[in-house]
N, C-alpha and C positions, 0 to 999 in steps of 0.2 A: 870381257867374255867374248869370244869369239862366236860370231851369229850366222845363222843361215835362214833369213827372213827376208821378206821383199815388201817396199811401201808401193802399194796397189793405187792408192789415192788419197789425195790431199785437199785440204780446205781451210781457210783463214778468212777471218773478218779483218776489217780495215781498223786499226789500232788506233785509239783517240780517247776522247771524252765523251762519254755516253750517259749523261746524267738521267735521261728518260728511259734507259734500259737496265733490267736486272740481269743476274748472274745467267737464268735460264735463256733469255732472249738472245744474249751475247754468245753463248754456247752454241745455239741452235743452228745458226747460219753456217760457221764452220764445219760441223758434224754432218749436215746434211750435204754440204758440198762435197766433203770427203766422201761420203758414201757414193752420191752421184758420179764423181769423178772415178771411182773405182770400177764402176760398171755392175755393181753389185745392190743387193737389197738391205734393208735394215734386219730382215729376218735372217739373214746370212751371218751375222755378227755373233760369234759365241762367247765373247768375252770381252770386256773394256776395263780400261786403266785411265783415271780422271784425275789430272794433276791440277791442283790449287793451293795458294800459299795462304792468302789472307782474308778469306771470305768470313771466316768466324769473327774478325775483329772489324771488318769494314760492314758487311751486311748483316751479322749476325747469324748466317748460315752454318752450322757446323754438323759433323757427325755422318751426315749422309747427301754431302755435296753434289756427288755424282750420280747418285740415284736421282736426285731432284732434277738435274740438269738433262739426264738421258730420258727419264720418264715424259717430260716435256716433247721430246721428240719421239716418243712412241717406243721407245726401247726399254724394255723390262724384263724380267724373269732371268736373264743370264747373269752370271757372275760380275759383279761391278766392284772394283778396287779404289778406294780412293787414296791419293797419294799426296802428301805434303813433305817437301824437301826444300824449302825456301825457293830462290829463285831457279834451283834445279828440279822443281817439282814436275813439271811436262817432260822434261829429258829423261827423268827416273821413271815416270809412267811408261814412257816409249822405251826404255831398257828393259823393264820388266815384262812390257807386252812382246817384245821381241825375244826374250829370253824363253817364254813360254811357248813360242811358235817354235823356236827353235829346238825345244826339248821335246816337241811333237804332242803337247798337250792339246793344242787347237791349230785350225786351218786359217782361221780369219778372225782378227780381232781388232778392237778400235783403242787408239791411243788419243788423249784430248789433253789440251791445256786451256783453261779458262780462268779470267781474272778480271775482278771489277774493283779498281782502286780509287776512282774519283769518287768523293762524297762531298756534301755541303761542308762537312766538318773535316778539315785537312788533318787535323791531329789523329784521326783514324788511321790514315794511312801512313804518317809517320811512325805511330804505334806499332804497326804491322812491321815495317823495317827496324825498328828498336828491338823488337822480339827475336830478330834473327841472329842473335849474340847471345852470350851466356847472361842472362838477366840478372843472376846474382851477382855477376861482376860488371853490372852495366855502370855504376856510379864511379868504379875505379878505370872503366874504359873511356868513360867521358873525361873525366880529369885528366889521363895521359893524353888523349887527343888535344885538350886544351893548353896543356903544358908543351906538347910539341909544338903548336902553332905559336904559341907567345914566344918559345926558344928561337923559332925560326923567323920571326918578325911577320908572321903571316895573322894581321889584325883581324881581317874578316873571318877568319877561320876559329878566332879565339872565343867565340860565343855563338850559340844560336843553333848548334846542332842538335836534331831531333825534335826541334822546336818549328823553325820555318823551313828546314829542309831536312831531307833523310841524313841521318848521321853516318850512312855509308859514303855519301861525298865526302865527309871530313876524314874517313878512313882512306879513300883513294887519294885525296889531297895530301895527306900526310905521305902515302907510299909515292906520290909522284915528287915531292920535295925530296925525299931520299934518292931517287931514281937521278934527278938533276945533279945533286950533289955527288953521286958517286961516279956518273957517266957522262956528265956535261949535255945531257937530253935539255934541249931547249923547250920554251913553253910555246915558240912557234912551231914546232913539230907536233906537240899537244893539240894545238890549234887546226894543225893540217889535217889530222886523223878527223876532226869535226867537219872541217870543210870537204874532205874525200867522200865521208859517209852522208853528207848533205846532198854531194853531187849524185850519189847513187840513189839516195831516197827520193830526189828530186823526180826519178823515172819510176818510182813504185807507187801506184795507186791506191795501196794498202797501209802506206806509211803514215804515221800521225803528223809528221811536218814533211812538205814536199818542197820547201824554199830552199834553193842552192844557196849557200854562203860561202864568201871567201875568207882566207886566213885572218884578213883584216876585219871582216865583220865578227869573226869569233873573239879576235882580242878586245874588241871594241865593246862588247856585250857585257853585261852587269857582273861582277865579280861574285861568286858564291862562296869559295872557300880556297884561298890562295894555293896553287896557280889557277883553280878552274873557273872560268867563267860559265855562264848558263848554258851554252852550247856544247860545253865540255862535260855535260851531266846528262844522263838519261833522264827522260820525264817519266813521271807516273803515267799510267792509263788503263784503258780497259780493251779487252780484247779475247779473241779464242782463236785456236789452232788446232787441227785435228788430222788424223791419217788412219787409214785401213791399212793393215799389215797382214801379209798372207804367208803361207807355207811355200816351200818350193813346189810341193806335188799341186796344191792348189794354183799357182800361178801357171804351171804347165795344162792343166786341166782347163782352165779358163783361157789359155792362150794370152795371157798378159805378157805381149813381148817387150814394152816398154816400162815394166816395172822395174824399180830401182832396188838394188840389193844392199842389205845392212850387213857389212863385213863385221863389223867390231862396234861393242858398245861397252866402253870401259868406265864404270862408275865407283867411285871411291871417296873417302872422306879423309879430312885432315887428320895430324896426328901431332902429338908432342914429341918435336924432332931436334935434333942436335943443330947447333949453329953452322950454318953453311950447307946443311943438307938438303936435297932437293925436296920440293913440296909435292902437293897432291896433285897439281896440274902436270908437272914433270912426270911424275909417277905414272899417272893414267895415260899420258900420250905416250911414252914409251911403251907401256902395254899395248895400246892400240895398234902402233906400228909393229910390233913385234908378231902380234897375233895375225894381222893381215900380211905382212912381209913387205909392206910400203913403207916409204918415209916422206920426210916433207917436201923432198925434191920430187915426188910424183904427184903432188896435188896440184888440182886445177883451180879450186875456190874453197874458200874457206867463210864460215861464219861464226864469229867469235864473240864473247860475252864482253864488249863494250859499254858496261854500265857507266863508265867514265872514260874519256879520251886517253887519259894515261894509261888505263887497263888494257886497252888494245895493244900499245906499244909493248908492255910488259908480258903481255900474252903471246906476242910475236916470238919472244925468247923462250917461254915455255914450253911453244909447240915446236922448237928447234927449228922454226923458220929462218933464225939468225942468230949469232952469238949473244950472249949475255951483254948487256949495255948497248947493243948495236941496234935496237927497234927502233929509235928515232931516223935512222938513216933510211928505213924503207919508206917512210913517209916523204922524206926529202927527194929520194929519186924515183918517186912514184911506182914502186913494186908493186903495191897492194891496192892500186886504183885501177879501174876498170881499163884494160887495154895495157896494163903492166904484167910482169912475170906471173904473179899470184894474185889475183883480186880478192879483197878480204873485205866482208859485210856489203857484198852488192845489194843486199836489201834496203841498205841504209843503217843497219846495225840497230842497236838498242837506243843509240843517240838519236836517230832520225826516224826509224820506223816504230820505235817507242817501246816500253818495257814493262806490260802487264805481267808481272813478274812469274806467275803460275802458268801463263800462255808462252813465255820466251823460249824456251828449249824446243817445243815442237814447232814454233815459228820458223826457227832456223831449220828445222828436217823439211819443212813445205820449201823454203827457198832453194834449198841445195837439192831436192828432188826435182823441182821444176828447172833447175840449171842442167841438171845431168839430162833431163828429158829432152833439152833444148827449146824450153818455152818460157823464157824469161823476158821475152822482148828487147827492149832497148838495154837491159841490164844483161844480156846474155853473154856468158864466157865463152869465147870459140873453143869448140871441141872439148867440151868439160866432160871428163871422164872419172875422175875422183874427187870426192868433197869430204871436207871433215867440218864438224861442229864441234864448238868448244862453249860448256854451259857450266857456270858455279852458282853456288847460293850458300849465303850466309857467311859469318866470319866468326872462328873461334881460334883462340891464341892468335898465332901469326898466319894464319892460312884460310882457305876457303873450309866452311863446314863439309860441303858437298860438291863434288864435280865430276861432270860426264863428258867423256870425249867419245864421239861416234863418228865412224868412217863408212862413207857410202860409196858405191861403185855403180857405174852405168850397166 
């Protein structure tokens, strides 16, 4: 959808393991920071959209998650809409909030993503991920993953999915093995994604992991599901991110000269498609480019859904940054590293910044907004003018269940 809305303020917690904090405390920091950053007051917020994916399973909080989190910071009475859309929950909340502002229904709204995944019982977290597929077909999906691993000689990936790791790592591992077989992508290139993102994350004090890793470090780490070692897999985490969105009229009224414009937010779901037909990521990306009149050659910086290292390489291709099968080369030649032609995941990405799933989409918007405003410190992309966020969620058939592409302009 073509948008005409502006990000006026952003806030984000450090992502990580916060066993001593509940959903309310985690959300409060990001919300208060975003409102303060906007220069406005809580009473100015006219409506709010709150993205969360797993609180029902992990904490038991169902039905009124957004109301509970916002009441804790003194926000009530306004319309509060709860949004659950797997890992795309908060990018969906952002999409809907921007659409309402674009449509003229509100002048000042709040979009929040908040998640608590860490629990003393890790099975709760893994159960949340297992629910992001068609559960009526779960047994068949698991059996197919096992057979695929066995047929490719992947011993580690032949068991344990959904028990001692998220089953999505096995889905990504299967896709990675197929990409390697089809295009010659190497495990060193996958490891290069993790090393690059660890370099970026080492400069981000809100990242879950701030240790810089080499390709050799990544390859020497414990194997999770072939070819994915631990640093090639995004961790679970707790965290929150929030943004204040305003209309063009409100931006002018308040003189918000540094607000970032939301040019397009294309939210779509996967479908039963023919073999060889482009998927939801390609579809949404093409739509966002056509709505804005920009293309991949115009981008300054990208935050994309690197839930695994191979997912980043495959996303390069879906976003038309390179041709099909050539994603690995962008890692080898440094194109997507800070200082390269198109820096990707300057935050550290999901691999290093962390992946509290319901907060991830808006966390991407926070990073890109700050990049466009020139306040990213050591991670700053020089002369950043146009940014793209790519956030997917769930798996259905052979594609993401939900996916959102957002383009922001300075």
